[in-house]
TITORNU-55515 format. One line per field, with one value per residue: residue number from 1; residue in three letters; x, y, z of N, C-alpha, C in turn. Coordinates in nm, 3 decimals, always signed. Each point is the difference from the previous one (the first is absolute). Layout:
<sites>
num = [NUM | ...] $
residu = [Ala | ...] $
n_xx = [X | ...] $
n_yy = [Y | ...] $
n_zz = [Z | ...] $
ca_xx = [X | ...] $
ca_yy = [Y | ...] $
ca_zz = [Z | ...] $
c_xx = [X | ...] $
c_yy = [Y | ...] $
c_zz = [Z | ...] $
</sites>
This chain:
<sites>
num = [1 | 2 | 3 | 4 | 5 | 6 | 7 | 8 | 9 | 10 | 11 | 12 | 13 | 14 | 15 | 16 | 17 | 18 | 19 | 20 | 21 | 22 | 23 | 24 | 25 | 26 | 27 | 28 | 29 | 30 | 31 | 32 | 33 | 34 | 35 | 36 | 37 | 38 | 39 | 40 | 41 | 42 | 43 | 44 | 45 | 46 | 47 | 48 | 49 | 50 | 51 | 52 | 53 | 54 | 55 | 56 | 57 | 58 | 59 | 60 | 61 | 62 | 63 | 64 | 65 | 66 | 67 | 68 | 69 | 70 | 71 | 72 | 73 | 74 | 75 | 76 | 77 | 78 | 79 | 80 | 81 | 82 | 83 | 84 | 85 | 86 | 87 | 88 | 89 | 90 | 91 | 92 | 93 | 94 | 95 | 96 | 97 | 98 | 99 | 100 | 101 | 102 | 103 | 104 | 105 | 106 | 107 | 108 | 109 | 110 | 111 | 112 | 113 | 114] $
residu = [Met | Gly | Ile | Arg | Arg | Ala | Ala | Lys | Gly | Phe | Thr | Glu | Ser | Leu | Met | Glu | Thr | Val | Gly | Glu | Ala | Ile | Ala | Glu | Val | Val | Leu | Gly | Leu | Leu | Ala | Cys | Ala | Leu | Leu | Ala | Gly | Leu | Ala | Leu | Ile | Ala | Tyr | Met | Ser | Trp | Ser | Phe | Ser | Pro | Arg | Leu | Thr | Val | Ala | Gly | Ala | Gly | Leu | Val | Ser | Leu | Phe | Leu | Ala | His | Gly | Ala | Trp | Arg | Ile | Phe | Arg | Asp | Pro | Ala | Lys | Ala | Arg | Gly | His | Arg | Gly | Leu | Ala | Ala | Val | Thr | Thr | Ala | Ala | Phe | Thr | Leu | Ala | Ala | Val | Thr | Gly | Val | Phe | Leu | Val | Phe | Tyr | Gly | Thr | Gly | Cys | Gly | Cys | Leu | Trp | Lys] $
n_xx = [+2.014 | -0.066 | +0.024 | +0.119 | +0.020 | -0.050 | +0.073 | +0.103 | -0.031 | -0.018 | +0.108 | +0.061 | -0.052 | +0.033 | +0.115 | +0.001 | -0.045 | +0.080 | +0.095 | -0.045 | -0.008 | +0.116 | +0.049 | -0.063 | +0.042 | +0.119 | -0.007 | -0.046 | +0.090 | +0.087 | -0.056 | -0.004 | +0.123 | +0.034 | -0.065 | +0.048 | +0.116 | -0.022 | -0.042 | +0.102 | +0.077 | -0.060 | +0.008 | +0.124 | +0.028 | -0.066 | +0.056 | +0.105 | -0.009 | -0.122 | -0.039 | +0.089 | -0.045 | -0.126 | +0.013 | +0.064 | -0.093 | -0.087 | +0.063 | +0.011 | -0.127 | -0.029 | +0.069 | -0.054 | -0.119 | +0.044 | +0.048 | -0.115 | -0.064 | +0.088 | -0.021 | -0.132 | +0.033 | -0.029 | +0.105 | -0.061 | -0.104 | +0.064 | +0.026 | -0.010 | +0.035 | -0.078 | +0.049 | -0.124 | +0.034 | +0.119 | -0.058 | -0.092 | +0.097 | +0.083 | -0.098 | -0.034 | +0.127 | +0.019 | -0.111 | +0.043 | +0.122 | -0.049 | -0.081 | +0.100 | +0.077 | -0.101 | -0.010 | +0.132 | +0.023 | -0.078 | -0.019 | +0.117 | -0.020 | -0.005 | +0.102 | -0.056 | -0.024 | +0.097] $
n_yy = [+1.154 | +0.079 | +0.093 | -0.053 | -0.016 | +0.121 | +0.046 | -0.071 | +0.038 | +0.124 | -0.014 | -0.059 | +0.092 | +0.091 | -0.060 | -0.012 | +0.125 | +0.041 | -0.072 | +0.043 | +0.121 | -0.018 | -0.052 | +0.099 | +0.081 | -0.055 | -0.005 | +0.123 | +0.030 | -0.063 | +0.058 | +0.113 | -0.025 | -0.037 | +0.102 | +0.078 | -0.059 | +0.004 | +0.125 | +0.021 | -0.068 | +0.061 | +0.115 | -0.024 | -0.049 | +0.102 | +0.081 | -0.072 | -0.021 | +0.043 | -0.115 | +0.009 | +0.124 | -0.037 | -0.100 | +0.081 | +0.091 | -0.100 | -0.045 | +0.123 | +0.017 | -0.120 | +0.032 | +0.124 | -0.060 | -0.091 | +0.099 | +0.065 | -0.112 | -0.021 | +0.127 | +0.002 | -0.119 | -0.086 | +0.069 | -0.050 | +0.031 | +0.112 | -0.063 | +0.126 | +0.088 | -0.091 | +0.001 | -0.049 | -0.043 | -0.021 | -0.055 | -0.065 | -0.030 | -0.023 | -0.066 | -0.055 | -0.018 | -0.039 | -0.072 | -0.038 | -0.013 | -0.060 | -0.069 | -0.017 | -0.029 | -0.072 | -0.047 | -0.003 | -0.051 | -0.105 | +0.028 | +0.057 | -0.113 | +0.120 | -0.066 | -0.092 | +0.101 | +0.047] $
n_zz = [+6.008 | +0.082 | -0.094 | -0.026 | +0.128 | +0.019 | -0.101 | +0.045 | +0.122 | -0.049 | -0.074 | +0.102 | +0.079 | -0.089 | -0.018 | +0.132 | +0.012 | -0.097 | +0.055 | +0.117 | -0.053 | -0.060 | +0.110 | +0.061 | -0.095 | +0.004 | +0.133 | -0.006 | -0.094 | +0.076 | +0.105 | -0.069 | -0.044 | +0.123 | +0.053 | -0.095 | +0.019 | +0.131 | -0.014 | -0.080 | +0.083 | +0.102 | -0.066 | -0.039 | +0.119 | +0.055 | -0.090 | +0.031 | +0.132 | +0.033 | -0.052 | -0.099 | -0.008 | +0.022 | -0.087 | -0.083 | +0.027 | -0.012 | -0.109 | -0.047 | +0.036 | -0.049 | -0.108 | +0.003 | +0.015 | -0.085 | -0.075 | +0.019 | -0.024 | -0.098 | -0.027 | +0.022 | -0.045 | +0.093 | +0.044 | +0.105 | -0.075 | -0.023 | -0.112 | -0.025 | -0.089 | -0.056 | -0.120 | -0.002 | +0.119 | -0.053 | -0.106 | +0.072 | +0.083 | -0.100 | -0.061 | +0.117 | +0.027 | -0.126 | +0.011 | +0.120 | -0.046 | -0.109 | +0.080 | +0.084 | -0.104 | -0.049 | +0.123 | +0.010 | -0.120 | -0.009 | +0.128 | -0.019 | -0.066 | -0.048 | -0.051 | +0.078 | +0.082 | -0.073] $
ca_xx = [-0.006 | -0.134 | -0.094 | +0.013 | -0.063 | -0.145 | -0.043 | +0.008 | -0.111 | -0.123 | -0.001 | -0.030 | -0.140 | -0.081 | +0.012 | -0.075 | -0.142 | -0.032 | +0.006 | -0.120 | -0.115 | +0.008 | -0.032 | -0.145 | -0.066 | +0.028 | -0.081 | -0.139 | -0.019 | +0.008 | -0.126 | -0.103 | +0.021 | -0.036 | -0.146 | -0.055 | +0.028 | -0.091 | -0.135 | -0.002 | -0.002 | -0.134 | -0.093 | +0.025 | -0.039 | -0.146 | -0.057 | +0.029 | -0.087 | -0.033 | +0.007 | +0.141 | +0.050 | -0.044 | +0.069 | +0.140 | +0.007 | -0.016 | +0.123 | +0.103 | -0.035 | +0.040 | +0.147 | +0.048 | -0.045 | +0.092 | +0.123 | -0.025 | -0.012 | +0.134 | +0.076 | -0.054 | -0.029 | +0.084 | +0.135 | +0.033 | -0.050 | +0.068 | +0.124 | +0.072 | -0.080 | +0.049 | -0.085 | -0.117 | -0.009 | +0.093 | -0.053 | -0.118 | +0.046 | +0.062 | -0.106 | -0.077 | +0.084 | +0.003 | -0.132 | -0.017 | +0.086 | -0.061 | -0.118 | +0.042 | +0.052 | -0.112 | -0.074 | +0.072 | +0.025 | -0.105 | -0.120 | +0.011 | +0.014 | -0.120 | +0.013 | -0.100 | -0.134 | -0.013] $
ca_yy = [-0.141 | -0.029 | +0.016 | -0.120 | -0.112 | +0.023 | -0.021 | -0.143 | -0.061 | +0.034 | -0.074 | -0.140 | -0.006 | +0.021 | -0.120 | -0.106 | +0.031 | -0.024 | -0.145 | -0.059 | +0.037 | -0.082 | -0.138 | -0.005 | +0.004 | -0.127 | -0.102 | +0.025 | -0.044 | -0.145 | -0.049 | +0.023 | -0.095 | -0.132 | -0.002 | -0.002 | -0.133 | -0.096 | +0.026 | -0.045 | -0.147 | -0.041 | +0.033 | -0.087 | -0.137 | -0.004 | +0.009 | -0.125 | -0.103 | +0.026 | -0.123 | -0.030 | +0.103 | -0.034 | -0.123 | +0.037 | +0.078 | -0.096 | -0.077 | +0.090 | +0.021 | -0.120 | -0.002 | +0.099 | -0.041 | -0.104 | +0.069 | +0.069 | -0.103 | -0.050 | +0.103 | +0.032 | -0.118 | -0.018 | -0.038 | -0.136 | -0.094 | +0.023 | -0.075 | +0.060 | +0.018 | -0.081 | -0.013 | +0.087 | +0.090 | +0.111 | +0.083 | +0.073 | +0.096 | +0.111 | +0.071 | +0.077 | +0.110 | +0.097 | +0.062 | +0.086 | +0.117 | +0.080 | +0.063 | +0.110 | +0.104 | +0.068 | +0.075 | +0.123 | +0.087 | -0.007 | +0.073 | +0.136 | -0.003 | +0.051 | -0.013 | -0.091 | +0.052 | +0.129] $
ca_zz = [+0.026 | +0.046 | -0.111 | -0.084 | +0.070 | -0.004 | -0.138 | -0.025 | +0.074 | -0.071 | -0.126 | +0.031 | +0.042 | -0.120 | -0.083 | +0.067 | -0.018 | -0.141 | -0.018 | +0.059 | -0.084 | -0.122 | +0.038 | +0.025 | -0.131 | -0.067 | +0.066 | -0.036 | -0.138 | -0.001 | +0.055 | -0.101 | -0.109 | +0.050 | +0.014 | -0.135 | -0.055 | +0.062 | -0.052 | -0.139 | +0.002 | +0.041 | -0.107 | -0.116 | +0.031 | +0.012 | -0.134 | -0.069 | +0.055 | +0.140 | +0.080 | +0.027 | +0.089 | +0.135 | +0.039 | +0.024 | +0.124 | +0.109 | +0.015 | +0.055 | +0.141 | +0.074 | -0.003 | +0.096 | +0.133 | +0.045 | +0.040 | +0.127 | +0.103 | +0.030 | +0.071 | +0.131 | +0.082 | +0.118 | -0.040 | +0.046 | -0.099 | -0.127 | -0.018 | -0.111 | -0.120 | -0.111 | -0.118 | -0.015 | +0.116 | -0.021 | -0.108 | +0.047 | +0.100 | -0.073 | -0.072 | +0.097 | +0.046 | -0.109 | -0.009 | +0.116 | -0.018 | -0.106 | +0.057 | +0.089 | -0.088 | -0.065 | +0.101 | +0.031 | -0.114 | -0.100 | +0.042 | -0.048 | -0.146 | -0.065 | -0.146 | -0.054 | +0.016 | -0.070] $
c_xx = [-0.141 | -0.103 | +0.006 | -0.070 | -0.152 | -0.054 | +0.001 | -0.115 | -0.133 | -0.012 | -0.033 | -0.146 | -0.093 | +0.003 | -0.078 | -0.151 | -0.043 | +0.001 | -0.123 | -0.124 | -0.001 | -0.035 | -0.150 | -0.077 | +0.019 | -0.084 | -0.149 | -0.031 | +0.006 | -0.128 | -0.113 | +0.013 | -0.039 | -0.151 | -0.067 | +0.022 | -0.091 | -0.143 | -0.012 | -0.005 | -0.139 | -0.102 | +0.016 | -0.043 | -0.152 | -0.065 | +0.026 | -0.093 | -0.027 | +0.011 | +0.144 | +0.061 | -0.037 | +0.072 | +0.148 | +0.018 | -0.016 | +0.125 | +0.113 | -0.027 | +0.038 | +0.152 | +0.056 | -0.042 | +0.091 | +0.132 | -0.015 | -0.010 | +0.137 | +0.083 | -0.047 | -0.033 | +0.101 | +0.140 | +0.039 | -0.045 | +0.073 | +0.131 | +0.082 | -0.090 | +0.063 | -0.101 | -0.110 | -0.011 | +0.092 | -0.052 | -0.120 | +0.037 | +0.062 | -0.105 | -0.084 | +0.080 | +0.007 | -0.133 | -0.023 | +0.084 | -0.057 | -0.124 | +0.033 | +0.054 | -0.114 | -0.085 | +0.069 | +0.012 | -0.112 | -0.125 | +0.003 | +0.009 | -0.131 | +0.000 | -0.107 | -0.140 | -0.021 | -0.058] $
c_yy = [-0.040 | +0.010 | -0.121 | -0.119 | +0.014 | -0.025 | -0.149 | -0.074 | +0.028 | -0.078 | -0.147 | -0.018 | +0.015 | -0.123 | -0.117 | +0.021 | -0.027 | -0.150 | -0.070 | +0.031 | -0.083 | -0.145 | -0.017 | -0.001 | -0.133 | -0.113 | +0.017 | -0.044 | -0.151 | -0.062 | +0.018 | -0.100 | -0.142 | -0.015 | -0.005 | -0.136 | -0.107 | +0.018 | -0.047 | -0.152 | -0.050 | +0.025 | -0.095 | -0.144 | -0.012 | +0.006 | -0.127 | -0.110 | +0.028 | -0.124 | -0.036 | +0.104 | -0.031 | -0.126 | +0.028 | +0.079 | -0.092 | -0.081 | +0.084 | +0.026 | -0.120 | -0.010 | +0.096 | -0.035 | -0.110 | +0.062 | +0.074 | -0.099 | -0.053 | +0.104 | +0.014 | -0.122 | -0.012 | -0.046 | -0.141 | -0.104 | +0.014 | -0.077 | +0.056 | +0.007 | -0.080 | +0.004 | +0.103 | +0.099 | +0.120 | +0.096 | +0.081 | +0.104 | +0.122 | +0.081 | +0.083 | +0.120 | +0.110 | +0.073 | +0.095 | +0.128 | +0.092 | +0.071 | +0.117 | +0.116 | +0.078 | +0.078 | +0.133 | +0.095 | -0.001 | +0.077 | +0.145 | +0.008 | +0.044 | -0.023 | -0.092 | +0.059 | +0.133 | -0.020] $
c_zz = [+0.043 | -0.111 | -0.091 | +0.063 | -0.002 | -0.141 | -0.034 | +0.070 | -0.067 | -0.129 | +0.025 | +0.039 | -0.120 | -0.090 | +0.059 | -0.019 | -0.143 | -0.029 | +0.056 | -0.083 | -0.129 | +0.030 | +0.024 | -0.132 | -0.073 | +0.061 | -0.031 | -0.142 | -0.012 | +0.054 | -0.100 | -0.115 | +0.043 | +0.012 | -0.136 | -0.066 | +0.057 | -0.049 | -0.145 | -0.010 | +0.039 | -0.110 | -0.119 | +0.029 | +0.011 | -0.138 | -0.080 | +0.048 | +0.147 | +0.088 | +0.034 | +0.094 | +0.145 | +0.050 | +0.030 | +0.127 | +0.121 | +0.024 | +0.059 | +0.148 | +0.086 | +0.013 | +0.105 | +0.142 | +0.057 | +0.045 | +0.132 | +0.114 | +0.038 | +0.076 | +0.144 | +0.086 | +0.114 | -0.041 | +0.045 | -0.102 | -0.133 | -0.005 | -0.115 | -0.122 | -0.114 | -0.112 | -0.008 | +0.115 | -0.015 | -0.105 | +0.049 | +0.105 | -0.067 | -0.074 | +0.095 | +0.049 | -0.107 | -0.013 | +0.117 | -0.012 | -0.108 | +0.051 | +0.091 | -0.082 | -0.065 | +0.100 | +0.028 | -0.117 | -0.104 | +0.037 | -0.047 | -0.151 | -0.063 | -0.149 | -0.059 | +0.001 | -0.070 | -0.137] $
</sites>
């Protein structure tokens, strides 16, 4: 009875370890693909028109800055998110989460520099 329980515990532990390793590989590959996609978009837009790329980056920066301002402003002044404020807040949140994801998993991505 004790051997079965020990074997079952070892099997569960092994499956958990293998699952974590697979999840780590999948997240790393996802970060590499996301980083490669962002680099490809930047390269393609720059080769198409550098002026439009800079102008677009400026507009996106303003858009994300508005979202950050709406998130971090004084709650007493906030009256709920409506229209553009909701969109910019969601875009900033998505960009921040993507940035944190890339910091944790994209830094170990050697696929772009090989």
